[in-house]
N, C-alpha and C positions, 0 to 999 in steps of 0.2 A: 570490741565493737561488730556491731554488722547490721548497714545497711541497707534500705527497701527502698525500692522504687513505688511509688505513687500508682492507683489504677489508671491515672490519668498522664500528664506530662510531668515525668521523674524531675524532681530539682533539690538539688542541694545549694540552698540559699544563703545567704546570710545576712546580717545588721545594713540595712541601710544608711548608715557614718561612712562615714570617706574620711582615709589620710593617708600620707606620704609624702615625699618629695621629689618634686622634679624641677626641671628649668634646663632651656635650650640653649646652645650655641650655632650659629650657623656657619662660625670662621673656622674651629678647629683645628686642629694641624700643630701649636706650639704646645709648651707644655702650660699647666694650669697658674704658673707662678708668677704668668704676667712680665712685660720685660722686665722689670726690677730682677728677675730672678726667685724672689721673696717666697713665702706662703702664704698662698689665699685661703681665707677658712669663709664658710659660709655655713650659714643654720635651715636646720627645716623645722619647721613647725607645724604639728596638728596632731589631731587626736591618734589615738591608737587604736585602729582599725579590728585590729588581730586576737589582742591577749588582753588582759586586765594591770598587765607591768605598767607602773605610772614610769618608766625609766627607759623604755627601750620599746622600738616596734618591733622585736623579736630576732630570735638566729637568723630568719631568712636576710631581714630590712641587714640586722651588722654582716653578713656574708656578703649583700650588694655595693653598700657603702664602702667596705674591705679591698674587694675587687676593683671599684671603681678610683680608690686613692691610690690601687697601684697601677692603675693604668696612668692615673694623672696624679706622680707625685708631688708637685706644688702645690694640690687642691686638700684641704681639710675639710671632711664635713661633721657635722655637730646635727643630732637630732634631737629635739624639744619637743617630748610627749605633752602634748596641752589635754586638760580636764573637759569634762564633760561641755560646758561654759567657754569651749575655743573659740566660735563663732562671734563671741562680745569682746573677747580678749585682741584678738586678731581685727578686728573691727575698729577697735579703739587704737591700737598700734598702726593701722593704714592710714588711718583720720591726722593721723600725731607725729606721722614721716620718720615711726621707727620700727618698723616690722622687720622681720629678719629676710633673708633675701630668697626665703621659698615659704609659702605659706598655701595652708591645704585652700581647697578654692570655694568650698561651701559656708561662704562668710559674707556680710553683705558688706556693697562695695560700689562706686563709679568705674565705670571705664578708664580714668583718667588716673584712676591710681595703682592700676598694676601696668606691667608692661605688655604694649600689644608685639604678638610671636611671628605675626603676615611674613614678615621678611627672613626671620632664618628658618621656618617652614616652606620658602620656596629654593633653600639652600641646601646642598648636601648632607646629610651626618656623617659627619667625619669616620661614626664607630661603624658603620655597612660600607663593604666594599662594594664599588658599583654603584650605590644609590648618588642619583641624579635632585633630587627633590625629596627634604625629610619630610613632608607631608605624604607624600604619596607610598609612605612603608605603612601607613593605619589602614585599618577595617574604613573605608569611604561610606560604609553604611551609617556609622557612629562617629567618625573625625574626618570632615575633609568638608568640600564646598556642597554637596548636597544635603550633609546630617544637617540637620533641624537643627539641633541644640549645640552645633561646635561652635558657635560665636555667638557675640553679645549683639544689643542690640546694637549697638555702634555698626556691626559689622565683621571686628576683628576676635581676632583667635587669641584668646587670653589664658588659655591654662594649654595643659599638655595630660594626655589622659595617662597616666603608669597600665591602666588594666578597664573592662568593664565590670560593671556591679550587674549582678541579679537579685534580687527579691525570694523570698519565699515562705512557707509554712513549714517548719520542721517538727517533727511529731514524733511521739517516744510511744512505737509501736504496742510496747510491752502494757505501759498502763490501758491504752483502745481497749485490750484485750481485757485487763481488769475490769472495764467497767465494761464487759459482754457487747461490746461494738466489732462489727467483720472487718474493718477496715477503716482509714481514715473518709472523712465524710468529702461528698461529692458536690451536693448543693449548700445551697446558706441555709434550709431548711432544716436539711441532716446535720451541719456546723452548730445552732443554736441547740437541737435535739441532743447530740453529742455532749456537750457542753453542761447539758444536767446531768446524764447519766457520770460523767468524771466529776463534777463536783460533789455527787453523792455516792461514789468510789475513793473519797478524799483526796482527787486533785485537786491543785490550781487548772481549770480547764485550758486557760490562755494569759501565757503570762505578759501583763501587762501593768508599765510604770508609766510616774506621770512625766511629764514633756511631749515635746512636738509631735514625735517619730511615731509613735504607734500611732496617733491617731490621723497622722497624711498619710502612711501607707494604706490604713482603711477608707479613709476616704477616696486616696487616686485609686485603689482596686476595685471598691464599689461604684465610682463615679464611668471608672476605665469600659464598664456596660452601658451602665444605663446613658451615657452622652454621647456615644459612639454615635449614634445617628444624626447629630448636628455636625458632623467632619464637614460634607458635601457644602454646607451652605455656611460655615467660616474659613475653608479654607481658599482666601484671597491672595496670599503673599508666599512667594519662594523660601527658603533658607538665605537666602541673599535680599532678603528685605524688597526683592524686585516684584510686582504685580505675577502670580503665577503660583502654583499648590506644593503642597509640601505632603512626602510619608506622614507627620505627625502634622496637626495644624502649629503654626508655627509661633513664636510670641506677640508678631506683628500682628498675624492674622487675629490671636486672641484680644491684645488690646483692641483692634478694630472694633472688634464683635461686641467688647464690653462699652464705647467710647458712643459707639450706635447706637445703644439699647439693646440689639440682639442678645445677647448673652447678658441677663439681669436674674441674679436670687432670687427675689422676689414675684417673679413672675414666672420663672422655667422652672416644673414642678420637678423636674427628675434633680436637683440642685436637695430641695427639699427632705425629696425621698432618698437621697444619701444618708442624709444626715440623718433621718430616724433607723434607718439601715445600722447606721453607724451604732448610733444611741445601742439599738436593739441587741448588737452582737455585744458594748461594754457592759452591757446588763447584766447577760445572762452568759457571756466567758473569760469578763476578764477577772483578774487576781482582785479580789476583797479588798478593799480601802485601796486601789490602785493611784488615786491620788495622791496619796500619802508618803508613798514610794520612791525616796529622789535619787537614793544609791542604790545598788544592789538591783536582783529583782532581775528580771528581763529574760535573758537567754541564759543567764544561770541558775534560774529556779529550770529549768528544761536540762541544762546537765546534771543537776542535785537531784532529779526524779521529784518534785515537787512541782511542777508544774507538766501537763500531758503535753503543750502546744505551747509555739514562740513566733513570733520573726526574727529571720536572720537573712544576712547576705550569705553569699559563697568563702567571704572572706571566715566565716567563723566555722566553716564545715570541718579545719582539720582537728579543732577542738572535741569535735566528737569520738575521738579515736580512741577516747579510753574510755567512753561509757560502757558500763554494765547492761544494757539496755539495745534491744534492737530499735533502730530509729528510721525515718523516712522522712520523703520532704516532697512538697505538693501547692500547685497553685492556690490560688483562694477559691473558697469553692465558685460557681457561679450560681447566679438569681433565676429562677425560674420564673413562672406565671402565679405560681401559688405562693412563692415569696414576696412578689412585687408585683401589684398591678402593671406598673411601668418597666418591667422587662419585657427585652426582646430578642432573647436568646440568644444574643451578643456573650460572648466566653470572657470569664476576665482575663483584662492584659498588665503585665506589669514592664516588660521590655526592660532587654541589657541596652545600658545607658551606660554613661561616662560620667556618671557621679560617684563614683568608688572612687577612686586614689587621686585624684586626678588635681595639680600642683600652677601654682601662680607665681610671678617675681612681679613685688612691689615695685612702682616707678620712679622710687629710691634706692635702688639698688642701679648700681650705675661699674663703669670701668672693670676692671679685675674681676668683680665680684662678683657683675651679671657674665661675664663669658665665662665664670665659673657654675655657676647656676645654670648657664645656658646646657654647657658640656653636659651638668650632671642630667639635665631633663633626655638628654639626646642618648646620654649611656643608655639609662632604665629603656626605653625606646628602642634601642639597636636588639634584633636575637639572642646575643649574644650574652649583655649585659642586662638584662632582662629575666630574659628564660628560666635561670635557677632560682630566681625572687620569686615569677608565677609559680613552679612548682611547689615552692616552699610554704606559701602565704594563700593557696586557695584563690590564684586568681587564674580570673578568663581575659587570653588577649587584649587588648586593642590594636595587636599588628597585625594586619592582611597576613595569614598561612602561616600564625602561629598555632603551638598547641595547648592548648589548653590545661589547665593544674590535673594529673592523674584522679579521675573519677566524676571530674566537672563537666565532661562532654556534655550529657543530657542536657543541662542548662539552658543550651543554645538554641534546641530543638522545641516544635510546639508552639502553640497561639502565643502560650502565655510571653516568651521570649518573643513577640514582634511587638516591633512598634506600636503606640500610644495612637491610638486615631486623633484624638484631643487634650492638650496638654492637660495634666495632672489639676483639678481644682484647688489641691495642696497646696500647690506650685504660686496660687496668686496673693502672695500674699507682700504686700508693701516692708521697703527696706528698715526701718521703724519697726516691723513683727516679727522682723525673719528669727525663725527656730522657738516663735511663743503658742505656747496651747492655746492657739486662740478661736477654740472648740470645747474648751473646758466647761464655760456655764451653760451651754447646753446640754452636756453631759454629764453634770452634775446637777441638771434643774436648777441653776439658780438663774437661769437668761430663757425666755419662752422660744421657742424655734423661727416666731415670727421678728423678734428684736433682734436673733442669731444672720438674720438672712439678709434684714437692713444691714447689719452691724458688716458682715460681709459684700454686699453692695456697693459702702463706702471705700472698705478696705480695697476690691479691685478696681472701683475708680481709680483710685489712688496709685492701686501699682499698674494700672496702663499708663497713667500721667506719666509715672517716674520713667517707663520702656519710652516714652515718646519722646520724655528730654534726653535719655541716654542716646538714643539714636538719631535724635537731630531729624525726624520726620516730621515733614512739613502736605503730607496728604491734608484734603481737604475734610477726611473725617478727626484729625487732630485739631481743627481750631474752636470748633463747637465747647 
């Protein structure tokens, strides 16, 4: 396989799904068997972000677990690979009090259903010589007191990021050449035109399947350009939920903007324009009958040569090692004034973030199991414990000064990797609709744009009120 860099920011990126296992213990020192000296077993449950194997997260993960169990002979680690509906499974288990000791972060939950890790993070990581505070090991731009998405609405750290993730558009350079294209598209208009040429050449222009992910990514990519100029107006609270500002408009600031009526999808034209452009992308570029594809497709269609382009995260880069075509990756193309009258020339951003492989500990985990889970989280976020896994899984490190997996260095450069100015519109989803393909009605033309925007307004208000309740906020604007 040969990899190509795009003409702009080179991004070897991969799917925005996340899974792995972690949890941490600030106590460290004794063996994982506890005072009884017996074996402690902990289970890690989440989706497979790296392969299609339903039984394992892959060789790099198996090596990680083996090295941890060698370091802590009193602890056994079991891996539970969950299917695509993992969110429903884990949310149900959390509610029932039956969740395993380590669970994937991206599930609907309340703050009291998981362990607050603040005290552990203030203590040393026992697997790092000389470390005084575990929290200091992390890249503070993404996980630390000033990182906008590191804590929940209640102000607590509830997950540990094993890595960072960034999305990109992978493309088959040979397919582009077959369609008579000189290279990957750099503007939205060029993308739409290229999709027509690719379809005429016998390719699915862009691999799209049913579900929320592809929709959410597209909405985020487009809204990152159209909504950026509102950031200064809405930026009222810092990452600690106190009055101030954040690099990305914080969740509390977004909730305030919604509940005060400043952010209303029925009155802010950029929201409707985001959806219109998303539908144009789906109509012209997506796999035919995408809404009926519930299994397979997606990145697999890029690997097989059926599709010319696909979304993917950096986790998927190793899967391209064996393809027989030249490939490259790029950011989402920019919007120009020709593409949209609301374009401001702002470039697309996705931002590296902790939505990759991050895990939480359910609050029902106690005693020796809690200690063992914390130790696992500490081990994977130590340079010696985590670096081999990062190298083998296409990972971008969450630790300060760690080394990205070979070939992934370009992911962290350029505007595409910079933080979003405003929280993604696709993240404003109430708990009851988490992972639901909320844009299906509009994209499939069963719901008008007007009705879709009205529905989003209700969803956003519900989401904002949930943040207020979870955070215990009592500011004046929360009382209306």
